ZAMARGU-4260 file (C-alpha; in steps of 0.2 Angstrom, whole numbers, plus 5000, padded with zeros to 4 digits):
<rodrens>
0) 4892/4996/5031 | 4886/4995/5013 | 4886/4978/5004 | 4903/4974/4997 | 4903/4969/4979
5) 4917/4956/4978 | 4918/4959/4960 | 4924/4977/4962 | 4936/4976/4977 | 4951/4964/4980
10) 4965/4963/4992 | 4983/4962/4986 | 4997/4955/4997 | 5015/4955/4993 | 5024/4941/5001
15) 5043/4938/5002 | 5047/4923/5014 | 5032/4927/5026 | 5024/4912/5032 | 5021/4915/5051
20) 5005/4925/5050 | 4999/4923/5032 | 4986/4910/5036 | 4978/4921/5049 | 4979/4936/5038
25) 4970/4926/5024 | 4957/4919/5036 | 4952/4936/5042 | 4951/4943/5024 | 4941/4928/5017
30) 4928/4931/5032 | 4925/4947/5023 | 4921/4938/5007 | 4935/4947/4998 | 4946/4939/4984
35) 4964/4940/4987 | 4979/4941/4974 | 4995/4936/4983 | 5011/4939/4974 | 5025/4927/4979
40) 5040/4939/4977 | 5054/4926/4973 | 5053/4918/4990 | 5064/4903/4994 | 5059/4886/4989
45) 5052/4881/5007 | 5041/4897/5007 | 5036/4894/4989 | 5030/4876/4993 | 5021/4882/5008
50) 5012/4896/4998 | 5007/4884/4984 | 4996/4874/4996 | 4986/4889/5002 | 4974/4891/4987
55) 4967/4873/4991 | 4962/4880/5008 | 4957/4897/5002 | 4948/4895/4985 | 4946/4914/4983
60) 4965/4916/4983 | 4975/4919/4967 | 4993/4916/4969 | 5006/4924/4957 | 5024/4918/4957
65) 5038/4930/4952 | 5054/4920/4948 | 5066/4933/4955 | 5063/4945/4969 | 5057/4962/4963
70) 5055/4971/4980 | 5039/4975/4989 | 5035/4989/4976 | 5038/4977/4961 | 5027/4964/4969
75) 5013/4976/4973 | 5014/4983/4955 | 5012/4966/4948 | 4997/4963/4959 | 4989/4980/4954
80) 4991/4976/4936 | 4983/4959/4938 | 4969/4966/4948 | 4965/4979/4934 | 4966/4965/4921
85) 4954/4955/4931 | 4941/4969/4931 | 4942/4975/4949 | 4939/4993/4952 | 4948/4995/4968
90) 4963/4985/4977 | 4967/4985/4995 | 4986/4983/4999 | 4989/4973/5015 | 5006/4967/5022
95) 5009/4948/5024 | 5017/4950/5041 | 5001/4952/5052 | 5005/4970/5057 | 4988/4977/5050
100) 4971/4977/5058 | 4962/4967/5044 | 4945/4972/5052 | 4948/4990/5047 | 4946/4984/5028
105) 4927/4987/5031 | 4930/5006/5035 | 4942/5007/5020 | 4928/5000/5008 | 4915/5011/5016
110) 4925/5027/5013 | 4929/5021/4995 | 4911/5018/4991 | 4907/5036/4996 | 4922/5043/4987
115) 4926/5030/4973 | 4940/5041/4965 | 4950/5042/4981 | 4965/5033/4988 | 4961/5028/5006
120) 4977/5029/5015 | 4980/5021/5032 | 4988/5032/5046 | 4996/5020/5058 | 4990/5020/5076
125) 5005/5011/5084 | 5005/5002/5101 | 5020/4999/5112 | 5027/4986/5100 | 5033/4998/5087
130) 5052/4999/5087 | 5059/5017/5089 | 5070/5014/5074 | 5055/5014/5063 | 5047/5030/5070
135) 5062/5042/5067 | 5064/5039/5048 | 5045/5041/5046 | 5045/5058/5053 | 5059/5063/5041
140) 5049/5056/5026 | 5033/5065/5032 | 5043/5081/5031 | 5049/5078/5013 | 5032/5072/5007
145) 5024/5088/5014 | 5037/5098/5004 | 5034/5087/4988 | 5016/5090/4988 | 5016/5108/4996
150) 5002/5102/5008 | 4998/5091/5022 | 4986/5081/5012 | 4996/5065/5015 | 4997/5061/5034
155) 5008/5046/5032 | 5015/5040/5016 | 5024/5024/5022 | 5009/5014/5028 | 5007/4999/5017
160) 4988/4997/5022 | 4979/5007/5009 | 4965/5006/4996 | 4969/5011/4977 | 4956/5016/4964
165) 4963/5005/4950 | 4959/5016/4935 | 4970/5031/4940 | 4983/5019/4948 | 4985/5008/4933
170) 4987/5024/4922 | 5001/5030/4933 | 5010/5014/4934 | 5010/5013/4915 | 5017/5031/4912
175) 5029/5034/4926 | 5045/5027/4934 | 5040/5021/4952 | 5051/5014/4965 | 5050/4995/4966
180) 5057/4992/4984 | 5054/5001/5000 | 5053/5018/4991 | 5037/5012/4983 | 5023/5017/4995
185) 5029/5035/4996 | 5033/5037/4978 | 5016/5031/4971 | 5006/5041/4984 | 5015/5057/4980
190) 5013/5054/4962 | 4994/5050/4964 | 4992/5066/4973 | 5001/5076/4959 | 4988/5069/4947
195) 4974/5076/4958 | 4968/5059/4965 | 4959/5063/4982 | 4968/5057/4997 | 4957/5051/5012
200) 4967/5047/5028 | 4961/5034/5039 | 4968/5030/5056 | 4972/5011/5058 | 4980/5001/5072
205) 4997/4993/5068 | 5005/4980/5078 | 5023/4973/5077 | 5022/4954/5081 | 5035/4947/5092
210) 5040/4934/5079 | 5038/4946/5064 | 5052/4949/5052 | 5057/4964/5041 | 5066/4964/5025
215) 5071/4983/5026 | 5089/4985/5022 | 5095/5000/5031 | 5109/5007/5019 | 5102/5001/5002
220) 5084/5006/5006 | 5088/5022/5014 | 5099/5026/4999 | 5084/5022/4987 | 5073/5033/4998
225) 5085/5047/4997 | 5086/5046/4978 | 5067/5045/4977 | 5065/5061/4988 | 5077/5070/4977
230) 5067/5066/4961 | 5051/5070/4969 | 5057/5087/4975 | 5063/5092/4958 | 5046/5085/4951
235) 5037/5097/4964 | 5047/5112/4958 | 5040/5109/4940 | 5022/5107/4947 | 5023/5120/4960
240) 5010/5132/4952 | 4997/5119/4950 | 5000/5112/4968 | 4998/5129/4975 | 4982/5132/4966
245) 4975/5117/4974 | 4975/5126/4991 | 4960/5135/4985 | 4950/5120/4982 | 4941/5109/4995
250) 4953/5100/5007 | 4955/5081/5007 | 4948/5073/5023 | 4955/5064/5038 | 4944/5053/5047
255) 4943/5054/5066
</rodrens>
């Protein structure tokens, strides 16, 4: 892969009460000589004290503390703003729970260097650990995202493993209302697509650790996601002519 300029790329990790796997995640990222911005999203006192000790062990880690829980999206947004203000050109979003294959970051960066304006979006390649309850809602969201973009450009909008070009992403954040909880990953990706930001889809292995935990709230988050899709469908109707016209341009790529 090309040499990684650590002054251009960083990793953003939202963290709400995740301690089981975070040291392993950080160790694997630091091996790739990448700086990390971790956002403590209003974790409890025990987790917060644990996280405060990590920068002494991982000098390239910057820790941001949010006093109140903002939700996954709110934490990622704070990380993206911080990364832009620090002068990074791209940020890689990684979950704190050990689900993502950190070694694939090399592929994300390689693709980004060949297409600097693109979002590199992970497509989960699940193993047998994936709960069935996680798969069914994904297929429903896939359908609505294809409607909202009038395309199949986005293969998976719910994977939290992706690389953002910060210039266009920062502009979007400052000028749009974006979901701040479990609706964030889909909301921001559809809106980036509407802006004409290229989408490159990259298959990546996703594993659910046996001792992992989830903060997904079935009724609250599904209601937020339903409202998000309603807004996005109406937004698509306003943009339909422009979205249809894009079908006559070169298609975005999916990596084998």
